[in-house]
MDTraj code that builds the backbone (N, CA, C; nanometers):
import mdtraj as md
import numpy as np

residues = "MET ASP GLU THR ARG PRO TYR ARG PRO ASN VAL GLY ILE ALA LEU PHE ASN ALA GLU GLY LEU VAL LEU VAL GLY ARG ALA GLU THR SER GLY PRO GLU LEU ILE VAL PRO GLY PHE GLU TRP GLN CYS PRO GLN GLY GLY ILE ASP GLU GLY GLU ASP ILE VAL ALA ALA ALA LYS ARG GLU LEU TRP GLU GLU THR ASN VAL ARG SER ALA SER LEU LEU ALA VAL THR GLU GLU TRP TRP PRO TYR ASP PHE PRO PRO TYR ASP GLY PRO PRO HIS LYS LEU SER PRO PHE ARG GLY GLN LYS GLN ARG TRP ALA ALA LEU ARG PHE GLU GLY GLN ASP SER GLU ILE ASP VAL VAL ASN LEU PRO THR GLY GLU PRO GLN GLU PHE PHE GLY TRP ARG TRP GLU ARG LEU ALA ARG LEU PRO ASP LEU VAL THR PRO HIS LYS ARG PRO VAL TYR LEU ARG MET ALA GLN ALA PHE ALA GLY PHE GLY ALA".split()
xyz = np.array([
    [8.4354, 10.7599, 9.0587],
    [8.5823, 10.8616, 9.0099],
    [8.5376, 10.9941, 8.9072],
    [8.5894, 11.1180, 8.9392],
    [8.5503, 11.2289, 8.8642],
    [8.6577, 11.2313, 8.7652],
    [8.5512, 11.1773, 8.6460],
    [8.6605, 11.2151, 8.5441],
    [8.6941, 11.3127, 8.4620],
    [8.6639, 11.4501, 8.5255],
    [8.6973, 11.5545, 8.4433],
    [8.8225, 11.6336, 8.5357],
    [8.8372, 11.5837, 8.6504],
    [8.9803, 11.6268, 8.7155],
    [9.1080, 11.5293, 8.6605],
    [9.1637, 11.6525, 8.6340],
    [9.3152, 11.6086, 8.6076],
    [9.4013, 11.4926, 8.6862],
    [9.4683, 11.4727, 8.5956],
    [9.6087, 11.3935, 8.6513],
    [9.7292, 11.4755, 8.6779],
    [9.8003, 11.4479, 8.8007],
    [9.8769, 11.5282, 8.8711],
    [10.0461, 11.4722, 8.7383],
    [10.0587, 11.5751, 8.6881],
    [10.2692, 11.5249, 8.6851],
    [10.3494, 11.4398, 8.7630],
    [10.3851, 11.3493, 8.7521],
    [10.4405, 11.2994, 8.8388],
    [10.5669, 11.1875, 8.7865],
    [10.6999, 11.2066, 8.8645],
    [10.7839, 11.0959, 8.8117],
    [10.8240, 11.0380, 8.9640],
    [10.8618, 10.9046, 8.8934],
    [10.8855, 10.7364, 8.9842],
    [11.0131, 10.7569, 8.9557],
    [11.0741, 10.6858, 9.0636],
    [11.2400, 10.7146, 9.0450],
    [11.2545, 10.5079, 9.0788],
    [11.3300, 10.4430, 9.0042],
    [11.3587, 10.3100, 9.0439],
    [11.5461, 10.3210, 9.0718],
    [11.5523, 10.3464, 9.1929],
    [11.6923, 10.3573, 9.1942],
    [11.7888, 10.2037, 9.2106],
    [11.8866, 10.1508, 9.1323],
    [11.9557, 9.9875, 9.1401],
    [12.0914, 10.0645, 9.1756],
    [12.1219, 9.9343, 9.2740],
    [12.2446, 9.9610, 9.3570],
    [12.3245, 9.8497, 9.2614],
    [12.4652, 9.8577, 9.2744],
    [12.5513, 9.7466, 9.1938],
    [12.5185, 9.6262, 9.1702],
    [12.4342, 9.5823, 9.2794],
    [12.3398, 9.4409, 9.2227],
    [12.2657, 9.4088, 9.1788],
    [12.2106, 9.5300, 9.1331],
    [12.0729, 9.5569, 9.0254],
    [11.9294, 9.5488, 9.1332],
    [11.9371, 9.5504, 9.2700],
    [11.8096, 9.5626, 9.3388],
    [11.8148, 9.6920, 9.3453],
    [11.6216, 9.7421, 9.3579],
    [11.6153, 9.8344, 9.3548],
    [11.5357, 9.9062, 9.5152],
    [11.5658, 10.0218, 9.5324],
    [11.5498, 10.0919, 9.6886],
    [11.3949, 10.1243, 9.6640],
    [11.3347, 10.0506, 9.7967],
    [11.2011, 10.0948, 9.8131],
    [11.2201, 10.1064, 9.9481],
    [11.0539, 10.2266, 9.9730],
    [11.0212, 10.2686, 10.1007],
    [10.9195, 10.2407, 10.1606],
    [10.9078, 10.1834, 10.2925],
    [10.7660, 10.1557, 10.3695],
    [10.6592, 10.2808, 10.3661],
    [10.5690, 10.3466, 10.2708],
    [10.5187, 10.4251, 10.2954],
    [10.3858, 10.4211, 10.3729],
    [10.3322, 10.5287, 10.4615],
    [10.1781, 10.5276, 10.4860],
    [10.1052, 10.6336, 10.4149],
    [9.9941, 10.6071, 10.3864],
    [9.8319, 10.6530, 10.3579],
    [9.8661, 10.8109, 10.3730],
    [9.8593, 10.8778, 10.2392],
    [9.8541, 11.0314, 10.2535],
    [9.7481, 11.0590, 10.1876],
    [9.6240, 11.1224, 10.2216],
    [9.5202, 11.1781, 10.1476],
    [9.4939, 11.0856, 10.0538],
    [9.4368, 11.0724, 9.8895],
    [9.3986, 10.9996, 9.8449],
    [9.4738, 10.8964, 9.7979],
    [9.6368, 10.9141, 9.8391],
    [9.7006, 10.7444, 9.7984],
    [9.6943, 10.6784, 9.9333],
    [9.5628, 10.5876, 9.9332],
    [9.5610, 10.5159, 10.0277],
    [9.6179, 10.3845, 10.0211],
    [9.6991, 10.3511, 10.1199],
    [9.7855, 10.2277, 10.1350],
    [9.7402, 10.1128, 10.1943],
    [9.7001, 10.0020, 10.0886],
    [9.6257, 9.8792, 10.1471],
    [9.7252, 9.8080, 10.2550],
    [9.6670, 9.7879, 10.3442],
    [9.7671, 9.6769, 10.4624],
    [9.8535, 9.5591, 10.4131],
    [9.9798, 9.5751, 10.4125],
    [10.0257, 9.4522, 10.3521],
    [10.1306, 9.4710, 10.2096],
    [10.0581, 9.5459, 10.1598],
    [10.1414, 9.6453, 10.0635],
    [10.1732, 9.8021, 10.0626],
    [10.2939, 9.8192, 10.1205],
    [10.3345, 9.9480, 10.1566],
    [10.4213, 9.9605, 10.1113],
    [10.5156, 9.9132, 10.0537],
    [10.6618, 9.9130, 9.9542],
    [10.6292, 10.0016, 9.8373],
    [10.7127, 10.1066, 9.8040],
    [10.6921, 10.1716, 9.6934],
    [10.8038, 10.2429, 9.6843],
    [10.8845, 10.2598, 9.5276],
    [10.9545, 10.3626, 9.5045],
    [10.9550, 10.4806, 9.5015],
    [11.0680, 10.5579, 9.5337],
    [11.0411, 10.7128, 9.5523],
    [10.9313, 10.7452, 9.4337],
    [10.8962, 10.8731, 9.4177],
    [10.7778, 10.9283, 9.3538],
    [10.7441, 11.0843, 9.3884],
    [10.7236, 11.2091, 9.3192],
    [10.6371, 11.3078, 9.3742],
    [10.6540, 11.4127, 9.2173],
    [10.5754, 11.4779, 9.2362],
    [10.5551, 11.5695, 9.1664],
    [10.6227, 11.6451, 9.0858],
    [10.5614, 11.6731, 8.9461],
    [10.7067, 11.7521, 8.8949],
    [10.6542, 11.9023, 8.8842],
    [10.7574, 11.9668, 8.9221],
    [10.7152, 12.1063, 8.8662],
    [10.7283, 12.1763, 8.7621],
    [10.6208, 12.2612, 8.7134],
    [10.6037, 12.3466, 8.6174],
    [10.7522, 12.3604, 8.5139],
    [10.7406, 12.3661, 8.4332],
    [10.8467, 12.3345, 8.3378],
    [10.9694, 12.2714, 8.3939],
    [10.9643, 12.1574, 8.4909],
    [11.0811, 12.0889, 8.5281],
    [11.1229, 11.9850, 8.4056],
    [11.2115, 11.9473, 8.4281],
    [11.2654, 11.8294, 8.3290],
    [11.2543, 11.7077, 8.4120],
    [11.2245, 11.5883, 8.3322],
    [11.1876, 11.4503, 8.4342],
    [11.3073, 11.4110, 8.4469],
    [11.4360, 11.3870, 8.4279],
    [11.5473, 11.3864, 8.5149],
    [11.5925, 11.4851, 8.6236],
    [11.5657, 11.6016, 8.6339],
    [11.5753, 11.6754, 8.7272],
    [11.4593, 11.6898, 8.8220],
    [11.4063, 11.6292, 8.7928],
    [11.2415, 11.5999, 8.9105],
    [11.2823, 11.4989, 8.9723],
    [11.3045, 11.3126, 8.8866],
    [11.3880, 11.2410, 8.9297],
    [11.4767, 11.2948, 9.0562],
    [11.5933, 11.3239, 9.0239],
    [11.7104, 11.3616, 9.1282],
    [11.6461, 11.4464, 9.2243],
    [11.5905, 11.5937, 9.2609],
    [11.5426, 11.6462, 9.3159],
    [11.4313, 11.5442, 9.4164],
    [11.3204, 11.4814, 9.3730],
    [11.2636, 11.3775, 9.4753],
    [11.3171, 11.2787, 9.5225],
    [11.4176, 11.2030, 9.4696],
    [11.4890, 11.1181, 9.5451],
    [11.6014, 11.1912, 9.6436],
    [11.6226, 11.3078, 9.6225],
    [11.7204, 11.3812, 9.7670],
    [11.6202, 11.3966, 9.8513],
    [11.5104, 11.4277, 9.7925],
    [11.3971, 11.4804, 9.9073],
    [11.3559, 11.3900, 10.0143],
    [11.3231, 11.2415, 9.9505],
    [11.3028, 11.1795, 9.9979],
    [11.3657, 11.0618, 10.0693],
    [11.4872, 11.0984, 10.0164],
    [11.6040, 10.9910, 10.0647],
    [11.7363, 11.0432, 10.1015],
    [11.7363, 11.1354, 10.0629],
    [11.9012, 11.2115, 10.0729],
    [11.9829, 11.1671, 9.9577],
    [11.9393, 11.1125, 9.8808],
    [12.0612, 11.0520, 9.8082],
    [12.0718, 11.1500, 9.6915],
    [12.2253, 11.1300, 9.6859],
    [12.2604, 11.2437, 9.5538],
    [12.3366, 11.1576, 9.4302],
    [12.4016, 11.0276, 9.5195],
    [12.4941, 10.9695, 9.4139],
    [12.4407, 10.8703, 9.3370],
    [12.3531, 10.9496, 9.2391],
    [12.3191, 10.8598, 9.1398],
    [12.3460, 10.9262, 9.0030],
    [12.3459, 10.8495, 8.8782],
    [12.3430, 10.8569, 8.7179],
    [12.2245, 10.8083, 8.6510],
    [12.1880, 10.8762, 8.5389],
    [12.1056, 10.8370, 8.5310],
    [12.1004, 10.7084, 8.3884],
    [12.0210, 10.5850, 8.4162],
    [12.0203, 10.4845, 8.3523],
    [11.9427, 10.5031, 8.1961],
    [11.8242, 10.5556, 8.2549],
    [11.7394, 10.5590, 8.1327],
    [11.5788, 10.6409, 8.1676],
    [11.5209, 10.7128, 8.1144],
    [11.3927, 10.7674, 8.1467],
    [11.2406, 10.6798, 8.0294],
    [11.1197, 10.6531, 8.1134],
    [11.0296, 10.6103, 8.0099],
    [10.9919, 10.7635, 7.9330],
    [10.9474, 10.6948, 7.7990],
    [10.9155, 10.8227, 7.7131],
    [10.7325, 10.8364, 7.7546],
    [10.6682, 10.7904, 7.7524],
    [10.5508, 10.7515, 7.8123],
    [10.4688, 10.8050, 7.9282],
    [10.3401, 10.8436, 7.9437],
    [10.2999, 10.9132, 8.0666],
    [10.1845, 10.7563, 8.0971],
    [10.2002, 10.7504, 8.2330],
    [10.1593, 10.6043, 8.2523],
    [10.0889, 10.6276, 8.3767],
    [9.9074, 10.6256, 8.3866],
    [9.8614, 10.6930, 8.4808],
    [9.7919, 10.6009, 8.5605],
    [9.7656, 10.6619, 8.6417],
    [9.6823, 10.5615, 8.7554],
    [9.5842, 10.6053, 8.8119],
    [9.4477, 10.5867, 8.8588],
    [9.3479, 10.6885, 8.9202],
    [9.4029, 10.6020, 9.1327],
    [9.3779, 10.7187, 9.1570],
    [9.3290, 10.6978, 9.3284],
    [9.2035, 10.6460, 9.3392],
    [9.2187, 10.5245, 9.4344],
    [9.1048, 10.4875, 9.4990],
    [8.9993, 10.5820, 9.5649],
    [8.8781, 10.5761, 9.5716],
    [8.7552, 10.6044, 9.5989],
    [8.8689, 10.6778, 9.7713],
    [8.8198, 10.8300, 9.7993],
    [8.8776, 10.8901, 9.9374],
    [8.7783, 11.0017, 9.9621],
    [8.7179, 11.0036, 10.1094],
    [8.6676, 11.0882, 10.1287],
    [8.6672, 11.1248, 10.2436],
    [8.8408, 11.1338, 10.2686],
    [8.8632, 11.1828, 10.3678],
    [8.9036, 11.3496, 10.3730],
    [8.9896, 11.3980, 10.5057],
    [8.9921, 11.5655, 10.4657],
    [9.0300, 11.6136, 10.3512],
    [9.0215, 11.7370, 10.3042],
    [9.0972, 11.8274, 10.1894],
    [9.2514, 11.7337, 10.2085],
    [9.3006, 11.7731, 10.0820],
    [9.4425, 11.7043, 10.0567],
    [9.5481, 11.7703, 9.9667],
    [9.6584, 11.7544, 9.9288],
    [9.7223, 11.8380, 9.8522],
    [9.6595, 11.7524, 9.6933],
    [9.6520, 11.6110, 9.6972],
    [9.5816, 11.5781, 9.5701],
    [9.5101, 11.5466, 9.5998],
    [9.4328, 11.6158, 9.6166],
    [9.2434, 11.6162, 9.6500],
    [9.1821, 11.6638, 9.4860],
    [9.2218, 11.7458, 9.4336],
    [9.1945, 11.8336, 9.3140],
    [9.2235, 11.7381, 9.2203],
    [9.3146, 11.6320, 9.2042],
    [9.3458, 11.5251, 9.1119],
    [9.2696, 11.3746, 9.1023],
    [9.2633, 11.2975, 8.9819],
    [9.1809, 11.2244, 9.0062],
    [9.2787, 11.1116, 9.0001],
    [9.3857, 11.1406, 9.0039],
    [9.5424, 11.0260, 9.0127],
    [9.6483, 11.1029, 8.9578],
    [9.7276, 11.0479, 8.9338],
    [9.9159, 11.0837, 8.8921],
    [9.9379, 11.0006, 8.7497],
    [9.9906, 11.0906, 8.6369],
    [10.0485, 11.0591, 8.5707],
    [10.1712, 11.0526, 8.5687],
    [10.2501, 10.9123, 8.5360],
    [10.3954, 10.9150, 8.5474],
    [10.4722, 10.8836, 8.4514],
    [10.6357, 10.9217, 8.4747],
    [10.7257, 10.8806, 8.3710],
    [10.8266, 10.8107, 8.4936],
    [10.8841, 10.7330, 8.4333],
    [10.9873, 10.6838, 8.5050],
    [11.1491, 10.6915, 8.5127],
    [11.1946, 10.6733, 8.5790],
    [11.3375, 10.7640, 8.5855],
    [11.4169, 10.6157, 8.6670],
    [11.5353, 10.5370, 8.5682],
    [11.6170, 10.4594, 8.6334],
    [11.7410, 10.5439, 8.6614],
    [11.7850, 10.4733, 8.7919],
    [11.8964, 10.5521, 8.8156],
    [12.0213, 10.4973, 8.9006],
    [12.1201, 10.4597, 8.8454],
    [12.2593, 10.3385, 8.9461],
    [12.3050, 10.4558, 9.0288],
    [12.2696, 10.3936, 9.1670],
    [12.3265, 10.4019, 9.3108],
    [12.4671, 10.4450, 9.3375],
    [12.5452, 10.5271, 9.3281],
    [12.6844, 10.5325, 9.3023],
    [12.7267, 10.5738, 9.4607],
    [12.6572, 10.5441, 9.5620],
    [12.6912, 10.5813, 9.7229],
    [12.7475, 10.4828, 9.7900],
    [12.7015, 10.5108, 9.9286],
    [12.7419, 10.4176, 10.0371],
    [12.6002, 10.4027, 10.0556],
    [12.5501, 10.2760, 10.1501],
    [12.3919, 10.2622, 10.2141],
    [12.3840, 10.3694, 10.3180],
    [12.5163, 10.4327, 10.3784],
    [12.4865, 10.5163, 10.4891],
    [12.4248, 10.6230, 10.4222],
    [12.4429, 10.6549, 10.3175],
    [12.3989, 10.7681, 10.2656],
    [12.2190, 10.7493, 10.2653],
    [12.1667, 10.6806, 10.2576],
    [12.0262, 10.6970, 10.2261],
    [11.9860, 10.6678, 10.3762],
    [11.9086, 10.7881, 10.3978],
    [11.8367, 10.8544, 10.5029],
    [11.6973, 10.8519, 10.4996],
    [11.5870, 10.8163, 10.5470],
    [11.4665, 10.8781, 10.5042],
    [11.3706, 10.9499, 10.6029],
    [11.4382, 10.9707, 10.7082],
    [11.4044, 11.0254, 10.8452],
    [11.4477, 11.1529, 10.8434],
    [11.5830, 11.1777, 10.8551],
    [11.6034, 11.2981, 10.8502],
    [11.6724, 11.3991, 10.7444],
    [11.5343, 11.4278, 10.6816],
    [11.5379, 11.4819, 10.5169],
    [11.5711, 11.6478, 10.5705],
    [11.6562, 11.6714, 10.4223],
    [11.7020, 11.7998, 10.4149],
    [11.6349, 11.9192, 10.3789],
    [11.5054, 11.8853, 10.3558],
    [11.3901, 11.9932, 10.3112],
    [11.3424, 12.0195, 10.4155],
    [11.3428, 11.9587, 10.5827],
    [11.2517, 11.9573, 10.6559],
    [11.0699, 11.9374, 10.6316],
    [11.0225, 11.8732, 10.5181],
    [10.9310, 11.8470, 10.5062],
    [10.9171, 11.7071, 10.5776],
    [10.7801, 11.6382, 10.6038],
    [10.7272, 11.5636, 10.6671],
    [10.8004, 11.4456, 10.5791],
    [10.8498, 11.2978, 10.6468],
    [10.9003, 11.2033, 10.5956],
    [10.8287, 11.1103, 10.5141],
    [10.8755, 11.0580, 10.3913],
    [10.7811, 11.0072, 10.2889],
    [10.7764, 10.8401, 10.3179],
    [10.8968, 10.8200, 10.3663],
    [10.8706, 10.6573, 10.3975],
    [10.9033, 10.6446, 10.5877],
    [10.9095, 10.5273, 10.6021],
    [10.9195, 10.5130, 10.7501],
    [10.9861, 10.3405, 10.7674],
    [11.0676, 10.3209, 10.6466],
    [11.1745, 10.2133, 10.6687],
    [11.2108, 10.2443, 10.5289],
    [11.3243, 10.1442, 10.4642],
    [11.3576, 10.1427, 10.3257],
    [11.4451, 9.9984, 10.2905],
    [11.4190, 9.9372, 10.2094],
    [11.5236, 9.8240, 10.1618],
    [11.5509, 9.8001, 10.0355],
    [11.6821, 9.7092, 9.9717],
    [11.6756, 9.6903, 9.8640],
    [11.5685, 9.5568, 9.8373],
    [11.5384, 9.6193, 9.7342],
    [11.4576, 9.4507, 9.6683],
    [11.4781, 9.4558, 9.5070],
    [11.4378, 9.2825, 9.4899],
    [11.4246, 9.2803, 9.3813],
    [11.3294, 9.3241, 9.2647],
    [11.3611, 9.3966, 9.1626],
    [11.2606, 9.4103, 9.0257],
    [11.1528, 9.3515, 9.0241],
    [11.1678, 9.2488, 9.0190],
    [11.0271, 9.1496, 8.9371],
    [10.9401, 9.1734, 9.0851],
    [11.0139, 9.1611, 9.2251],
    [10.8782, 9.1438, 9.3088],
    [10.8214, 9.2732, 9.3472],
    [10.8582, 9.3847, 9.2913],
    [10.7977, 9.5343, 9.2998],
    [10.6263, 9.5020, 9.3108],
    [10.5771, 9.5230, 9.1621],
    [10.4080, 9.4869, 9.1760],
    [10.3941, 9.4063, 9.2471],
    [10.4552, 9.3034, 9.3416],
    [10.3584, 9.2550, 9.4270],
    [10.3520, 9.2932, 9.5710],
    [10.4622, 9.4426, 9.5770],
    [10.4474, 9.4652, 9.7196],
    [10.4171, 9.6144, 9.7242],
    [10.3780, 9.6963, 9.5842],
    [10.2881, 9.8104, 9.6202],
    [10.1722, 9.7716, 9.5897],
    [10.0895, 9.8832, 9.6746],
    [9.9240, 9.9039, 9.7066],
    [9.8927, 9.9078, 9.5280],
    [9.7564, 9.8209, 9.5248],
    [9.7081, 9.7267, 9.4316],
    [9.6488, 9.8853, 9.3493],
    [9.6349, 10.0040, 9.3690],
    [9.5802, 10.0776, 9.2621],
    [9.7468, 10.1185, 9.1885],
    [9.8360, 10.1097, 9.2206],
    [9.9789, 10.1418, 9.1455],
    [10.0512, 10.0383, 9.0956],
    [9.9880, 9.8748, 9.0769],
    [10.0660, 9.7776, 9.0539],
    [10.0474, 9.7896, 8.8619],
    [9.9796, 9.7900, 8.8008],
    [9.9844, 9.7821, 8.6720],
    [10.0799, 9.9027, 8.6123],
    [10.1508, 10.0135, 8.6917],
    [10.2240, 10.0852, 8.6505],
    [10.3514, 10.0690, 8.6950],
    [10.3448, 9.9742, 8.8098],
    [10.4786, 9.8690, 8.8627],
    [10.5076, 9.7960, 8.7597],
    [10.4487, 9.7319, 8.6921],
    [10.4557, 9.6028, 8.6203],
    [10.4573, 9.6574, 8.4804],
    [10.4202, 9.7254, 8.4187],
    [10.5436, 9.8376, 8.3226],
    [10.6668, 9.8703, 8.3064],
    [10.6566, 9.9228, 8.4369],
    [10.8110, 9.9948, 8.4757],
    [10.8778, 9.8623, 8.4568],
    [10.8338, 9.7474, 8.5756],
    [10.9593, 9.5993, 8.5590],
    [10.9979, 9.5823, 8.4538],
    [10.8967, 9.5684, 8.3780],
    [10.9068, 9.5752, 8.2477],
    [11.0175, 9.6289, 8.2071],
    [10.9867, 9.7818, 8.1304],
    [11.0787, 9.8422, 8.0985],
    [11.2483, 9.8534, 8.1677],
    [11.2523, 9.8601, 8.2862],
    [11.3767, 9.8587, 8.3319],
    [11.3897, 9.7107, 8.3901],
    [11.3662, 9.6195, 8.3109],
    [11.4250, 9.4592, 8.3261],
    [11.5705, 9.4656, 8.3203],
    [11.6469, 9.5208, 8.2247],
    [11.7825, 9.4895, 8.2009],
    [11.8379, 9.5707, 8.3017],
    [11.7942, 9.6226, 8.3842],
    [11.9038, 9.6857, 8.4778],
    [11.8842, 9.5945, 8.6180],
    [11.7961, 9.5308, 8.6277],
    [11.7726, 9.4383, 8.7327],
    [11.8400, 9.3147, 8.7721],
    [11.7996, 9.2851, 8.9061],
    [11.8624, 9.1078, 8.8992],
    [11.7482, 9.0837, 8.9265],
])
top = md.Topology()
chain = top.add_chain()
for i, resn in enumerate(residues, 1):
    res = top.add_residue(resn, chain, resSeq=i)
    for name in ("N", "CA", "C"):
        top.add_atom(name, md.element.get_by_symbol(name[0]), res)
traj = md.Trajectory(xyz[None], top)
């Protein structure tokens, strides 16, 4: 890993429903974000624009990836939690200039109906990030995510344990 490359600022979103379950989507490999088969589930996440507030970035990314707008803030982590991408020798990708991502996480409460969630017909016309979704127990998330993200998911599950089932 080229340690001179920077981490990309990123926000992860733990969207909790009324039962305390968290929204996860089934992801596919995109550039250096290699997904290990059997570990395809993750929370919505995305880059933070220059000068963008963490909460604004979380709500924007959630909307862009799931169509969800009916959400209120529960908490935000204060620290950046980095993770490195696994070795990647594929074609150039928008994430190629980075060694990995540094994340802050936002916990949001879903206040809508499940019918609001649509991971296929995205509002921006961008390619879909997820190819299915479900509600899951917070404590199970680290076991569902691709291994290079697992340490961050363990920290997130501990930080937001008070909100989850």
